[in-house]
KOLBA-621794 format. One line per 8 residues: number of its first residue (from 0); their letters; for each residue x, y, z of N, C-alpha, C. Coordinates in steps of 0.02 Angstrom, whole numbers, plus 50000, padded with zeros to 5 digits. Layout:
N
NUM	a	X:Y:Z:X:Y:Z:X:Y:Z ~ ...
***
This chain:
298
0	mtiknhsk	51490:45673:50782:51537:45729:50782:51563:45740:50853 ~ 51629:45748:50859:51660:45759:50924:51659:45833:50942 ~ 51633:45849:51000:51631:45917:51025:51681:45924:51081 ~ 51724:45974:51078:51774:45986:51130:51767:46057:51158 ~ 51796:46067:51215:51794:46131:51248:51849:46177:51221 ~ 51829:46227:51182:51876:46277:51157:51857:46346:51183 ~ 51823:46347:51240:51795:46411:51266:51850:46462:51281 ~ 51908:46440:51306:51961:46487:51322:51986:46523:51259
8	vclmisaa	51996:46484:51206:52018:46514:51142:51965:46562:51116 ~ 51902:46541:51120:51847:46583:51096:51842:46648:51135 ~ 51851:46643:51201:51849:46704:51242:51907:46750:51226 ~ 51965:46721:51211:52023:46762:51192:52010:46798:51126 ~ 51978:46764:51078:51962:46795:51014:51913:46852:51024 ~ 51861:46839:51064:51811:46891:51078:51843:46951:51114 ~ 51886:46936:51163:51920:46990:51199:51964:47031:51153 ~ 51997:46998:51105:52040:47034:51058:51999:47082:51015
16	imvvalvm	51941:47058:50992:51897:47100:50951:51875:47162:50991 ~ 51856:47150:51054:51832:47206:51096:51888:47255:51112 ~ 51949:47229:51122:52006:47273:51137:52022:47316:51077 ~ 52022:47287:51017:52036:47326:50956:51984:47382:50949 ~ 51921:47364:50959:51867:47414:50954:51876:47469:51007 ~ 51896:47449:51067:51906:47498:51121:51964:47545:51104 ~ 52018:47518:51078:52076:47560:51060:52057:47608:51004 ~ 52020:47584:50955:51997:47628:50901:51953:47684:50928
24	slcgagin	51909:47668:50976:51865:47718:51005:51905:47771:51044 ~ 51956:47748:51082:51997:47794:51120:52039:47839:51075 ~ 52053:47814:51014:52092:47853:50966:52047:47898:50922 ~ 51983:47901:50937:51938:47945:50901:51903:47914:50842 ~ 51911:47848:50832:51879:47814:50776:51827:47765:50803 ~ 51782:47790:50845:51731:47747:50876:51672:47736:50831 ~ 51616:47722:50861:51554:47709:50824:51534:47770:50783 ~ 51514:47758:50722:51491:47812:50678:51418:47827:50695
32	lgidfagg	51407:47874:50740:51339:47890:50763:51301:47927:50709 ~ 51241:47903:50696:51197:47937:50648:51161:47995:50680 ~ 51115:48024:50643:51079:48083:50667:51037:48066:50729 ~ 51010:48006:50731:50968:47987:50788:51004:47993:50854 ~ 51070:47985:50853:51110:47989:50915:51151:48054:50919 ~ 51183:48071:50864:51228:48129:50864:51190:48195:50855 ~ 51129:48190:50829:51091:48251:50814:51105:48275:50744 ~ 51059:48312:50715:51068:48338:50648:51002:48346:50612
40	lsmqysmg	51006:48357:50547:50949:48373:50505:50938:48319:50452 ~ 50876:48297:50443:50859:48249:50391:50807:48279:50345 ~ 50820:48276:50279:50773:48304:50229:50762:48252:50174 ~ 50701:48247:50149:50686:48201:50095:50649:48238:50039 ~ 50673:48227:49977:50644:48262:49919:50631:48213:49862 ~ 50580:48230:49823:50568:48197:49759:50602:48238:49705 ~ 50643:48205:49665:50683:48241:49615:50646:48248:49549 ~ 50589:48214:49541:50551:48218:49479:50578:48173:49424
48	gqfeesdv	50624:48129:49439:50654:48083:49390:50721:48059:49414 ~ 50757:48025:49369:50823:48000:49387:50871:48058:49402 ~ 50917:48046:49447:50965:48098:49466:51031:48066:49487 ~ 51082:48109:49493:51148:48086:49515:51160:48110:49586 ~ 51181:48064:49629:51196:48083:49698:51253:48134:49701 ~ 51298:48131:49652:51354:48178:49651:51331:48250:49644 ~ 51273:48260:49608:51247:48328:49601:51222:48355:49669 ~ 51191:48311:49707:51166:48330:49773:51225:48345:49819
56	savlsgmg	51275:48303:49817:51335:48313:49858:51371:48377:49840 ~ 51372:48394:49775:51405:48455:49753:51370:48517:49781 ~ 51304:48516:49784:51266:48572:49812:51282:48580:49885 ~ 51283:48525:49922:51297:48528:49994:51368:48552:50007 ~ 51415:48527:49967:51485:48549:49975:51492:48623:49960 ~ 51455:48647:49909:51457:48717:49892:51428:48762:49946 ~ 51385:48733:49988:51356:48770:50045:51403:48771:50105 ~ 51457:48734:50099:51504:48730:50155:51487:48676:50206
64	vgdftvtt	51441:48631:50187:51422:48576:50232:51474:48521:50224 ~ 51503:48499:50280:51557:48450:50275:51537:48379:50293 ~ 51493:48371:50341:51476:48304:50365:51403:48288:50347 ~ 51394:48250:50293:51327:48234:50269:51326:48167:50235 ~ 51266:48138:50228:51257:48077:50188:51199:48087:50140 ~ 51207:48061:50080:51155:48067:50028:51134:47996:50009 ~ 51069:47982:50012:51044:47914:49997:50988:47917:49946 ~ 50993:47876:49895:50940:47870:49845:50885:47824:49871
72	qgankdev	50823:47846:49865:50766:47807:49890:50710:47808:49839 ~ 50655:47774:49856:50596:47772:49813:50597:47712:49766 ~ 50537:47688:49748:50532:47630:49704:50564:47643:49636 ~ 50560:47705:49614:50588:47724:49548:50656:47758:49554 ~ 50685:47755:49614:50750:47787:49626:50749:47861:49608 ~ 50693:47893:49624:50687:47964:49606:50680:48008:49668 ~ 50697:47981:49726:50694:48020:49788:50762:48019:49821 ~ 50776:48072:49858:50840:48077:49892:50828:48095:49966
80	nvriksvg	50866:48062:50008:50865:48079:50079:50934:48107:50097 ~ 50933:48165:50127:50995:48200:50145:50997:48206:50221 ~ 51052:48185:50249:51062:48191:50321:51125:48233:50334 ~ 51115:48285:50373:51170:48332:50388:51181:48334:50463 ~ 51242:48319:50484:51258:48323:50555:51280:48394:50573 ~ 51281:48407:50636:51308:48470:50663:51273:48531:50634 ~ 51207:48530:50636:51168:48588:50614:51130:48614:50674 ~ 51136:48679:50687:51100:48709:50742:51026:48716:50726
88	eddiqavq	50985:48712:50777:50912:48716:50766:50892:48782:50734 ~ 50928:48835:50748:50912:48901:50720:50931:48906:50646 ~ 50973:48860:50622:50997:48863:50553:50958:48818:50505 ~ 50909:48783:50531:50874:48734:50489:50843:48766:50427 ~ 50805:48819:50437:50770:48850:50381:50818:48878:50329 ~ 50872:48909:50351:50920:48937:50305:50954:48881:50264 ~ 50972:48827:50297:51004:48771:50262:50956:48740:50211 ~ 50894:48731:50232:50844:48702:50187:50832:48745:50125
96	qafeaglk	50825:48810:50135:50813:48856:50079:50872:48858:50031 ~ 50932:48860:50058:50992:48862:50016:51000:48797:49977 ~ 50984:48741:50009:50991:48676:49976:50940:48671:49919 ~ 50878:48689:49931:50826:48685:49880:50841:48731:49821 ~ 50865:48791:49837:50881:48839:49783:50938:48812:49739 ~ 50989:48784:49771:51046:48758:49733:51027:48698:49690 ~ 50984:48655:49716:50967:48593:49680:50916:48605:49625 ~ 50873:48656:49634:50822:48670:49583:50852:48697:49519
104	ekypelsq	50913:48722:49521:50945:48746:49460:50954:48689:49410 ~ 50966:48629:49434:50976:48571:49389:50915:48526:49388 ~ 50877:48525:49443:50818:48482:49447:50758:48526:49465 ~ 50729:48560:49415:50675:48608:49428:50611:48576:49456 ~ 50603:48510:49448:50543:48477:49472:50551:48453:49545 ~ 50603:48476:49577:50615:48457:49646:50556:48476:49691 ~ 50535:48430:49734:50482:48444:49782:50495:48405:49847 ~ 50471:48431:49901:50482:48399:49965:50438:48336:49969
112	agdvsyvg	50469:48279:49987:50433:48216:49987:50420:48189:50057 ~ 50444:48223:50107:50434:48200:50176:50448:48257:50224 ~ 50438:48244:50287:50450:48295:50338:50524:48309:50345 ~ 50538:48371:50360:50607:48390:50378:50612:48380:50454 ~ 50655:48335:50474:50660:48318:50546:50728:48338:50573 ~ 50726:48362:50634:50787:48383:50668:50791:48347:50735 ~ 50849:48319:50750:50861:48286:50814:50918:48323:50849 ~ 50904:48348:50908:50955:48382:50946:51000:48333:50983
120	pvagatll	51059:48354:51002:51106:48309:51038:51079:48284:51104 ~ 51036:48324:51137:51007:48302:51201:50961:48242:51190 ~ 50919:48246:51137:50874:48191:51121:50913:48128:51104 ~ 50969:48136:51068:51011:48079:51050:51041:48047:51112 ~ 51064:48088:51159:51094:48061:51220:51041:48024:51262 ~ 50980:48049:51262:50925:48016:51298:50910:47948:51268 ~ 50909:47945:51202:50896:47882:51167:50950:47831:51183 ~ 51012:47853:51184:51069:47809:51198:51064:47783:51270
128	snafwsvl	51046:47827:51316:51040:47808:51386:50983:47758:51395 ~ 50927:47769:51361:50870:47723:51366:50888:47654:51338 ~ 50927:47654:51284:50949:47590:51255:50992:47551:51305 ~ 51038:47585:51338:51081:47553:51387:51040:47523:51444 ~ 50993:47561:51471:50954:47536:51527:50906:47481:51506 ~ 50884:47482:51443:50841:47429:51417:50878:47362:51417 ~ 50940:47362:51392:50979:47301:51391:50995:47278:51461 ~ 51012:47325:51505:51028:47308:51574:50968:47277:51610
136	lasalmlv	50909:47307:51599:50848:47280:51631:50831:47211:51603 ~ 50837:47204:51537:50823:47139:51506:50870:47086:51533 ~ 50934:47103:51542:50982:47055:51568:50965:47034:51639 ~ 50945:47083:51681:50928:47068:51751:50867:47023:51755 ~ 50816:47038:51715:50755:46998:51716:50767:46927:51689 ~ 50810:46922:51639:50826:46856:51612:50866:46815:51663 ~ 50910:46848:51700:50947:46814:51752:50899:46785:51804 ~ 50849:46824:51824:50800:46800:51873:50760:46742:51844
144	yiafrfdf	50737:46749:51782:50697:46696:51751:50736:46631:51745 ~ 50798:46635:51718:50837:46573:51706:50858:46542:51772 ~ 50874:46584:51822:50892:46558:51888:50833:46520:51918 ~ 50773:46544:51907:50713:46510:51931:50697:46448:51889 ~ 50704:46455:51824:50687:46400:51778:50738:46343:51780 ~ 50802:46359:51788:50855:46310:51789:50891:46312:51857 ~ 50945:46353:51860:50980:46364:51923:51019:46429:51916 ~ 51047:46453:51972:51080:46518:51972:51140:46519:51925
152	nsgvaavf	51180:46466:51925:51239:46464:51881:51220:46467:51807 ~ 51164:46435:51790:51139:46440:51721:51120:46512:51704 ~ 51089:46547:51751:51071:46617:51740:51132:46660:51730 ~ 51183:46650:51771:51244:46689:51765:51277:46676:51697 ~ 51282:46612:51678:51313:46595:51614:51275:46623:51555 ~ 51208:46620:51558:51167:46645:51503:51173:46721:51495 ~ 51172:46757:51551:51179:46830:51548:51249:46850:51526 ~ 51299:46811:51547:51367:46822:51523:51370:46819:51447
160	gllhdvli	51337:46767:51419:51336:46760:51346:51297:46816:51313 ~ 51242:46837:51345:51201:46892:51318:51242:46957:51313 ~ 51277:46973:51367:51318:47034:51367:51376:47027:51318 ~ 51402:46967:51311:51455:46954:51261:51430:46972:51191 ~ 51369:46950:51175:51342:46962:51108:51330:47036:51095 ~ 51305:47072:51145:51294:47144:51138:51360:47180:51128 ~ 51411:47161:51167:51477:47194:51160:51509:47179:51093 ~ 51499:47118:51068:51526:47101:51002:51491:47142:50948
168	mlsfmvll	51425:47151:50954:51389:47193:50906:51416:47265:50907 ~ 51426:47291:50967:51452:47360:50973:51523:47364:50945 ~ 51563:47312:50957:51632:47312:50932:51634:47313:50856 ~ 51590:47274:50825:51588:47273:50752:51560:47338:50724 ~ 51519:47373:50762:51496:47439:50740:51554:47488:50737 ~ 51604:47476:50779:51665:47517:50777:51708:47495:50718 ~ 51719:47429:50711:51762:47404:50658:51734:47418:50588 ~ 51668:47421:50583:51635:47433:50518:51607:47503:50513
176	rsviqmns	51637:47550:50548:51611:47618:50551:51608:47652:50483 ~ 51650:47631:50437:51649:47661:50370:51594:47633:50327 ~ 51562:47579:50350:51509:47546:50311:51440:47563:50337 ~ 51434:47573:50403:51367:47580:50433:51368:47632:50489 ~ 51312:47667:50494:51302:47714:50550:51257:47682:50602 ~ 51263:47706:50663:51219:47683:50716:51161:47732:50722 ~ 51101:47708:50707:51040:47748:50716:50991:47708:50759 ~ 50931:47733:50765:50882:47701:50810:50867:47629:50790
184	sfiaamlt	50876:47612:50725:50864:47543:50703:50913:47495:50737 ~ 50971:47520:50758:51019:47477:50792:50991:47454:50860 ~ 50953:47497:50893:50924:47479:50957:50875:47422:50948 ~ 50835:47426:50895:50788:47371:50880:50826:47307:50865 ~ 50880:47313:50827:50921:47254:50811:50952:47224:50874 ~ 50977:47267:50918:51010:47243:50978:50960:47206:51023 ~ 50901:47233:51033:50851:47201:51074:50826:47136:51042 ~ 50823:47134:50976:50805:47072:50941:50856:47018:50955
192	ivgysinn	50920:47036:50952:50974:46988:50963:50976:46965:51036 ~ 50958:47009:51082:50955:46989:51152:50906:46930:51159 ~ 50848:46935:51127:50799:46881:51129:50822:46819:51092 ~ 50852:46829:51033:50876:46772:50993:50931:46734:51029 ~ 50978:46771:51057:51035:46741:51091:51013:46701:51151 ~ 50968:46729:51192:50947:46694:51252:50906:46633:51234 ~ 50870:46635:51178:50831:46576:51156:50878:46519:51138 ~ 50931:46533:51101:50981:46482:51085:51011:46451:51147
200	tivifdri	51027:46493:51195:51059:46469:51256:51011:46426:51297 ~ 50948:46446:51302:50900:46408:51342:50888:46339:51312 ~ 50886:46334:51246:50877:46268:51214:50933:46221:51235 ~ 50996:46246:51232:51053:46205:51251:51053:46190:51326 ~ 51036:46240:51367:51036:46230:51439:50982:46180:51460 ~ 50927:46178:51423:50875:46129:51438:50902:46058:51428 ~ 50940:46050:51374:50971:45985:51361:51024:45969:51413 ~ 51062:46020:51433:51113:46010:51485:51081:45986:51550
208	renarkap	51026:46017:51568:50991:45998:51630:50969:45925:51628 ~ 50941:45904:51572:50918:45835:51566:50976:45786:51571 ~ 51030:45801:51535:51088:45756:51536:51123:45756:51604 ~ 51123:45814:51638:51154:45818:51704:51116:45776:51754 ~ 51049:45774:51747:51008:45733:51792:51021:45658:51781 ~ 51030:45639:51718:51042:45569:51702:51110:45545:51726 ~ 51159:45591:51726:51228:45572:51745:51256:45623:51794 ~ 51232:45621:51857:51254:45672:51905:51328:45671:51924
216	svaredvv	51361:45613:51913:51431:45608:51932:51479:45623:51874 ~ 51453:45630:51814:51495:45643:51755:51520:45715:51758 ~ 51581:45726:51733:51610:45793:51731:51563:45840:51693 ~ 51554:45899:51720:51507:45947:51691:51526:45966:51619 ~ 51591:45968:51606:51614:45985:51538:51591:45932:51488 ~ 51593:45868:51508:51571:45814:51464:51495:45818:51452 ~ 51459:45838:51503:51386:45848:51496:51372:45902:51444 ~ 51410:45957:51448:51401:46012:51400:51418:45989:51329
224	nqsirecl	51473:45952:51322:51493:45927:51256:51437:45885:51225 ~ 51409:45839:51264:51356:45796:51240:51294:45836:51221 ~ 51276:45885:51263:51215:45925:51251:51221:45967:51188 ~ 51279:45997:51178:51290:46037:51117:51286:45993:51056 ~ 51315:45934:51060:51314:45887:51003:51242:45868:50986 ~ 51201:45856:51036:51132:45836:51024:51090:45893:50996 ~ 51109:45955:51010:51070:46013:50985:51098:46041:50920 ~ 51152:46011:50895:51188:46041:50839:51145:46045:50776
232	grtinttl	51107:45992:50762:51065:45993:50702:51014:46049:50704 ~ 50981:46057:50762:50932:46111:50770:50966:46179:50763 ~ 51025:46186:50791:51060:46250:50788:51077:46270:50717 ~ 51103:46221:50679:51122:46235:50609:51061:46254:50567 ~ 51008:46216:50575:50947:46228:50534:50916:46297:50549 ~ 50908:46313:50613:50876:46377:50630:50921:46436:50611 ~ 50986:46428:50620:51032:46483:50603:51033:46496:50528 ~ 51038:46443:50489:51041:46452:50416:50977:46483:50388
240	ttlitivs	50919:46459:50412:50856:46486:50386:50848:46559:50405 ~ 50870:46577:50465:50866:46648:50486:50915:46691:50446 ~ 50976:46666:50437:51027:46705:50401:51008:46716:50328 ~ 50978:46666:50297:50958:46674:50226:50912:46734:50218 ~ 50864:46740:50264:50817:46795:50261:50851:46862:50274 ~ 50891:46866:50327:50922:46929:50345:50974:46951:50294 ~ 51013:46903:50268:51064:46921:50218:51029:46946:50154 ~ 50973:46916:50137:50935:46939:50078:50911:47011:50088
248	lyvlgvds	50888:47027:50149:50868:47095:50164:50927:47143:50157 ~ 50985:47121:50180:51043:47165:50176:51065:47177:50104 ~ 51065:47124:50064:51088:47129:49995:51039:47169:49953 ~ 50974:47158:49962:50924:47188:49919:50892:47252:49948 ~ 50902:47264:50013:50868:47320:50044:50902:47387:50034 ~ 50866:47440:50050:50893:47507:50047:50937:47519:50109 ~ 50969:47576:50112:51016:47589:50166:50985:47585:50236 ~ 50923:47609:50242:50890:47606:50308:50879:47534:50330
256	ikefalpi	50864:47489:50282:50856:47419:50298:50924:47388:50316 ~ 50976:47409:50280:51042:47382:50293:51067:47401:50362 ~ 51048:47460:50385:51068:47482:50452:51039:47436:50506 ~ 50982:47404:50490:50951:47357:50536:50978:47286:50524 ~ 50987:47267:50461:51004:47197:50444:51075:47179:50464 ~ 51123:47225:50452:51193:47207:50466:51206:47192:50540 ~ 51183:47233:50587:51192:47214:50658:51156:47149:50675 ~ 51099:47135:50643:51064:47072:50656:51107:47013:50634
264	iigilsgv	51138:47019:50575:51182:46965:50550:51239:46953:50599 ~ 51271:47007:50620:51326:47000:50668:51302:46969:50733 ~ 51245:46992:50757:51217:46966:50819:51198:46893:50816 ~ 51170:46871:50760:51151:46801:50752:51213:46756:50755 ~ 51264:46776:50717:51326:46737:50716:51359:46736:50786 ~ 51358:46794:50819:51386:46797:50887:51346:46756:50936 ~ 51279:46757:50928:51236:46719:50973:51246:46644:50967 ~ 51253:46620:50905:51266:46549:50894:51334:46530:50922
272	ysanming	51382:46574:50910:51452:46564:50933:51454:46559:51009 ~ 51423:46606:51044:51426:46606:51117:51385:46549:51147 ~ 51326:46535:51119:51283:46482:51146:51315:46414:51142 ~ 51353:46402:51088:51383:46336:51078:51455:46330:51101 ~ 51491:46386:51104:51563:46383:51118:51582:46412:51186 ~ 51537:46449:51218:51557:46485:51278:51510:46472:51337 ~ 51446:46486:51328:51399:46489:51385:51396:46424:51426 ~ 51390:46367:51391:51386:46304:51426:51448:46290:51468
280	yvwaalee	51506:46310:51441:51568:46296:51476:51578:46344:51535 ~ 51548:46403:51531:51548:46448:51589:51507:46415:51645 ~ 51449:46387:51626:51408:46350:51675:51447:46292:51705 ~ 51483:46254:51662:51521:46196:51685:51575:46217:51735 ~ 51609:46272:51720:51661:46297:51766:51632:46318:51833 ~ 51574:46351:51831:51541:46371:51893:51518:46311:51933 ~ 51492:46260:51899:51469:46200:51933:51527:46161:51964 ~ 51583:46156:51928:51641:46121:51955:51669:46158:52015
288	akrarkak	51668:46225:52012:51691:46264:52070:51645:46253:52129 ~ 51581:46246:52116:51532:46233:52169:51544:46164:52200 ~ 51558:46114:52157:51573:46047:52181:51636:46048:52225 ~ 51687:46085:52203:51750:46089:52241:51738:46120:52309 ~ 51696:46171:52313:51682:46203:52378:51647:46154:52425 ~ 51598:46116:52397:51563:46068:52437:51609:46012:52462 ~ 51654:45989:52418:51701:45937:52437:51749:45961:52491 ~ 51769:46023:52487:51815:46051:52537:51781:46057:52605
296	ka	51717:46076:52605:51681:46081:52668:51671:46012:52700 ~ 51659:45963:52654:51648:45894:52679:51712:45865:52708
***
């Protein structure tokens, strides 16, 4: 199979996705933040049997609650999780009592099935800040490790690809805002993809290093093409086996699982895309620039 350098086109596609997401965010249609980030109230109840989500929504609407999500849970589909945004901490008890009273009229066996949890906006902002610094710290440490393990240009290229994958995940969270909310599970997904992405890149960079040693005078782009071709079978096999598992979780899982699985799916595809179509060619460009500087000095 012939491998060619299409990194410029790939970078343009990625940039276009990020720009669209940025414009949507600036227009007020950014990431759909869940309670973990935006703050709000989460309640879980056992309904005592089968129920209709529309009945729960009707009670909340009758209370004047405008921004909420209702999710069916439980092995027998007899539990409901209600998440309400924009609730003051002083109003929690009143909202809970009014909701239970309204729902018990139709479902008298209603009982609380879990803790009533409240997340304030300050706690959400702290979680978001911690997530940002976690990714930044991981990127810095990986740059140091790869620069030591391979060379500095490899570290720069790998971290470039890592940040690309994180930004693509965030961009799709904007584009798919009507399908998925961002909650704390997204942080776990993002950190998982950071590890998965860098692993893909290191495998290819290891092959690049070996081929570069065997042919020091060959153009760096040709070395990258050969290395990607040699790793292609491994890349396809590992990606497909991982995707089968994660897609199954997304299709068969409950909403809380889907909030974790969908970003993972996006991240895996982005990680394979950047590792094979972008990162190696960033390294090649940096190496050719380094060669040019040395030749000019000579």
